[in-house]
N, C-alpha and C positions, 0 to 999 in steps of 0.2 A: 533238825537239820534234813536238809533236802537229800534226795537220792542221788543228784549230781556230788554232791557233797560225800555223802558215803561212799559212791562209786569212786570218788576221787581219792579218800582216803584208802581204800583198799588198792587202789593201782598204786599208789605209794607206797604201801605196806609190801605188794608183791615187790616192787621193784628194788626197794631197801634189802629184803630177804633175799634176792636174786642176784644182787651184786651190780645193780644199774649204776651208771654214772649220772647221777643227779645233778646238773649244774656243776659239774666237777672241772676242774681247771683242763684245758687242752694244750696239747704241745705245741700247737701254731696258732697264730693271735686268731681270736675268734672276733667276729663283726660284733659291736653292740646291739644290732637290730637282731642277729641271731640268739645272743643269750637274752634279752629282752622278751624275746617269743617264746623260748623255750622255758624261762621261769615262769611267763604267766600261764603257761600251759600246763606245767607242773603243779601249780597250785590254784588250778579251774578257775582261772581270772578271764572268763570268757570276754567281757566287756573291754578289758585292756586288749586283748587279741584283733576283737572287731575294730576298736579305734586305729590301733596300729596299721591292720591289714587296709582300713578306709584310706588313709593318709598314703600309703606308699603305692596304692594302685593309682593315685594321680600322675599326671605327667612330670616329667624332669626328676624324678626319683632315679639317678644313676651315679653311682658311687665314684670319689675319685679314682679308684682304677679301671673303670670302666664297666664295672659289676653291676647287676642289677639289686637296688634293695628290696626289692619285692622277693627276690629269689633268696635274699639272706634271710627274710623273714622267714620263707618257707623250710629254710634249712634249719631253723630255731622248732619248728614244729615237727618235723620229722626226726631231728633227735630223741624226741619223746617217741613219737610213734613206732620208730625203728630202733629201739634203746636195745641193748645185746643183754637181755636178761635169759638167765640160763634155761628158765620154762617160759617159753614164749606163750602158749595156749591161755592160761589162765589170766596173762597179762593183758593180752589183745581181747579178750573178753570181757573185761573190765574196761579197758578203753573204747571200745565198741560201747558198750552200756551209756559211759560219761556222754562221749559224742552224739549218740544218738539222743540222750536227755537234751542236750544244748540245742541239736537241730528243733527236737518237739517243744522247747520253750521258746525260740527263735525262728518261727517257720518263714519269717522273712528275711532271713539272714543267709545269704549266699555261702559265707564262710562256713556256717555250721553243718549246713548239708555236704558242702566238699569234705571239711573233717573228716565226718562220719565214712564218705566213701574211701578217702583216702586209707582209714584204718582198714576197711575192706578188702583195699588192694592189697596193704601190708600183710594181710591175714591170709590173703591167697597165697603168697609168694612165700610165706612162711611153709607152707604145706608145698612148695615147687621148688624151692631152694635155687642155685645158682649154677647148678651143674648142666649136662645134657638131658634132652627131655626123656631119652630113652632109658637114663637112670632114675626116674622118677618113679617110685610105687604107683601102680594103676588107682589105688583109692585114694593117695596122696594128690595125683593129677586129676583126679574126680571132683575133689575139695576145691583145688586149684582153680577148676574150671568154674565152679559153682559161686565162689566168693568172688570171682571177676563179674560173673554175669549179675550178681545180687548188685555189687556195686555200679554197674552199667543202669541197671533197670531202675535203680533206686536215683540217680542222678537225671535220667530221662524222667521219671514220674516227677521232680520237683526242678524241672528244666527251664520254668519260668522265673524261678529265683537262682537257681543254682549256677545255670550259665551266664547270667550276667557278669559272674566273675570267672575271668580267664584262668584261673587256678582249677575250674572244673574242666577246663579243656584239654589243661596237662594230663590231669587224672585219666581221661576219657581216650586220650592218645596210648599211656600206659596200658589201660584195659585192653584196647585194639591189638596191642604186641599180643596179647597173652591168650586172647581170642580168635587172632589170625583175621582181623578185619583188613581188607585191601588196603594198601598203599593209599590210593586215590582217596579212601573215606578219611582215614588217620590225618592225610593232608590237608583234607577240608576242613576236618575238625580242628585242625591248629589252627587255621587262616581265619576260621571263625572265632575263635578265641583272641587273635590279633585284631579283630577288629573292634573288640570291646576292651583291649588293653594294647596299643600298639607298643609299648616298651614292654611288653611280657617277654623279651628275647629267650626266658627259655624253653618257650613253645620251639624255635628253630632248633634245639637240641633234642629235644624230644622226639621230633620228626626225623632227626638225622638218626637217631638210635634204630627207628622201625627200617631205614635204608642201608644198615651195616649187613655186610653177607650171611653174617650169621644169623640174621633174621628173615633172611630171604631177598636181601637187595642185592646191588652189585654197584663195583668200584665206578663205570660210567655213569649211572643214575646219579649217583654218590656226587659225584665231582659236579656235574649239572647243577644238582640241587644246591651246593654248596655255592656255586659261582653266582645262581640267581639270588640268594640270600645276602650275597656281598653287594650286590647291585640295591638290592631294597632297602640294606641297612645303611646304604652309604652317608647319608645325612647326620647320622650319630655318630658312626665308627668308621667312617673311609672305608677303605679295604679291610679294616681288622676283623671282620668276621671270618675272612678266608683264614685266616691262620688258627684263630679261635675255634671253629668248627673242625679244621683237619686235626689240630689238637687234642680235639675230642675224639674224632676218630681212631686215632693213634691210642688214647689211653682205653678204648671200650673193644678195640676191633686188630688194628694192624702192629700196635706195639714197636719193636725196632727194625720193622719191614715196612713202616709207612711210605718211604719212597719207591719201594721196589713191587708193592701189591697193590697200592691205590693211584687214584691221577692226582697224587699232591704234586704240584710243581716249586720246588725250592726257591728259583728267583721271585716268583709270584708270592710265596710264604713270607720270603725274607722282606720284600717291601710292604707287606701286610704286617708284619711284626714293628717294622720302624713307624709306620702310620699311627699304630696302637700307642709306640710308646711316645711319639710325639703328642699325642692327643691325651692319654692317660700315662703320666711319667710314674705315677705312685704305686706300684704293682713289682715288687720283688718276686712274687710267684710268676707272673708273667714273663719277667728276664730270665728267670729258672728255664722256662720253657722253651723259649726263645733260644737260648743257650743248647739245649738237649734236642731241638729241631736240628739246630746248625749241625751238632756232633752226627745225627743220623744222616744227615745231606753230605759228610765228611768235609763241610766248610770250615778248615782249621782255622782261617783269619778270625771269622766271626765267632765262633765257638770261645778262640782266645780272649778277644775284646769284651764280650758278654762275661766270662768267667772274669776278667778284671774289673769290670764294672760292678760284680755284685761282691767282689771280695767276700766279707765275713757273712753275707744273706745269702751265700749258697744254701741250697734246701734240696737234700739228696731225695726227699718224697717225691718231688715233680720230675724226676729223670725216669720215668717208664718201669717195666717190668724189673724186678730185681733192683731197686733205684740204687742201692748203695752201691753194687759194684757197677752198674750201668753208668755211674757219675765217676768210678775211680778209671773205669775206661776211658770215657772222655776225658778226664783230666790228663791223663797220657798222651791221648791224640795232642791236645791243645799242647803239650810239653814239647812235642816233636817239632823238629827245625823246619 
């Protein structure tokens, strides 16, 4: 048995012992691409992951709902990397050993190198947590910085291979957020990734995260960026990226106060959603977000029409912070004459 196989068996043992959800059914529909990637990762089938990644990096892999197939692939990978086990430390150490072994055995594989760096970044955030920096114990914050630095140095040491895949640029932007890289440096990193794969639209969302006020950005610069990206992606999405990026900003920063605290403009967003619905009608999730945004904008007519279109496909999870109560309030607003 190879070291990788031993490491994988130990990883699976830790995952089972700690109650991890290995290929467990999800409450919401999961893309077959995500499931395939997750299962191949769990069972140590790196060859299958390499084939899937190579295929999905080719042009034209846009899903029927307008999403990115390669992004769904990465969601599957991160369902393993970020699995919620009770004791993260031994689990992550085993995962580091496995992915480093893959990178050693496949030195010309960008994916192998990036997976190892991705695990290091996840390990970093296990120390950092998702709260305020002031609440992180000093030793934990030091480990957070150390792991991010290790990931950055590893990717740069293998740049001739790793940076041929825009997945590496996504990881570098995440690293830059934690290490305090300048906004210009992070944006340049994303732009370099888009040269490698112009359809890796996840890079736009990665950069947007760095521009949120909680990461030192501001609403004016954010609005300017969103409008630029909307123009750059017009050939594929029309004006759709305006709605998608501002929806992401609401989810990660502004919440119910999107139209009060950001530069989001409801008439522009409404046209953007209508454009996306015309181009990619097969997305109940997006229609739920459209209805929620109409509620935030207090556009009762649009809210009512979207709820009617959704019918039984209303999904409370898409309705912002405290989603069930948010949905109930919006339904009451829609019921008003």
